[in-house]
C-alpha positions as CSV (number, residue, x, y, z in Angstrom):
1,X,-35.7,6.2,-18.0
2,X,-38.5,4.7,-15.9
3,X,-39.3,1.4,-14.3
4,X,-42.2,0.5,-16.5
5,X,-43.5,-3.2,-16.6
6,X,-41.4,-4.5,-13.8
7,X,-42.4,-7.3,-11.5
8,X,-41.5,-7.9,-7.9
9,X,-42.8,-11.2,-6.7
10,X,-42.3,-13.5,-3.7
11,X,-39.6,-11.4,-2.0
12,X,-38.6,-10.6,1.6
13,X,-37.3,-7.0,2.1
14,X,-36.5,-6.7,5.8
15,X,-34.7,-4.1,7.9
16,X,-33.6,-2.0,4.9
17,X,-31.6,1.1,5.5
18,X,-29.2,2.0,8.3
19,X,-29.2,5.7,9.0
20,X,-32.4,7.7,9.2
21,X,-35.5,7.1,7.2
22,X,-35.2,4.7,4.3
23,X,-37.6,2.9,2.1
24,X,-37.7,-0.9,1.7
25,X,-39.1,-0.2,-1.7
26,X,-39.2,3.2,-3.5
27,X,-40.9,4.1,-6.7
28,X,-39.9,7.5,-8.1
29,X,-41.2,9.3,-11.1
30,X,-44.0,8.4,-13.5
31,X,-44.2,4.6,-14.1
32,X,-46.8,2.1,-15.3
33,X,-47.3,-1.6,-15.4
34,X,-45.6,-2.3,-12.1
35,X,-46.6,-5.6,-10.3
36,X,-46.0,-6.1,-6.6
37,X,-47.2,-9.5,-5.6
38,X,-46.8,-11.8,-2.5
39,X,-44.0,-9.7,-1.0
40,X,-43.2,-9.0,2.6
41,X,-41.7,-5.6,3.3
42,X,-41.0,-5.0,7.0
43,X,-38.8,-3.6,9.6
44,X,-38.2,-5.8,12.7
45,X,-35.8,-3.5,14.6
46,X,-36.8,-1.7,17.8
47,X,-39.2,1.2,17.0
48,X,-36.5,3.9,17.6
49,X,-34.3,2.3,14.9
50,X,-37.0,1.6,12.3
51,X,-37.3,3.3,9.0
52,X,-40.4,3.5,6.8
53,X,-41.2,0.5,4.7
54,X,-42.7,2.0,1.6
55,X,-42.4,5.1,-0.5
56,X,-43.9,6.3,-3.7
57,X,-42.8,9.7,-4.9
């Protein structure tokens, strides 16, 4: 099962994750037809508590 042909539009993903590194958005495996449009993915916590914002495995 894969995340083919999904759309993520006009979203705010902020300060995702609590312990260690975490992705605000993670894409795993082989996928096609994904649309990411007009999104804000960010971490506003102090730098020592931030986690990565984006991951594509």
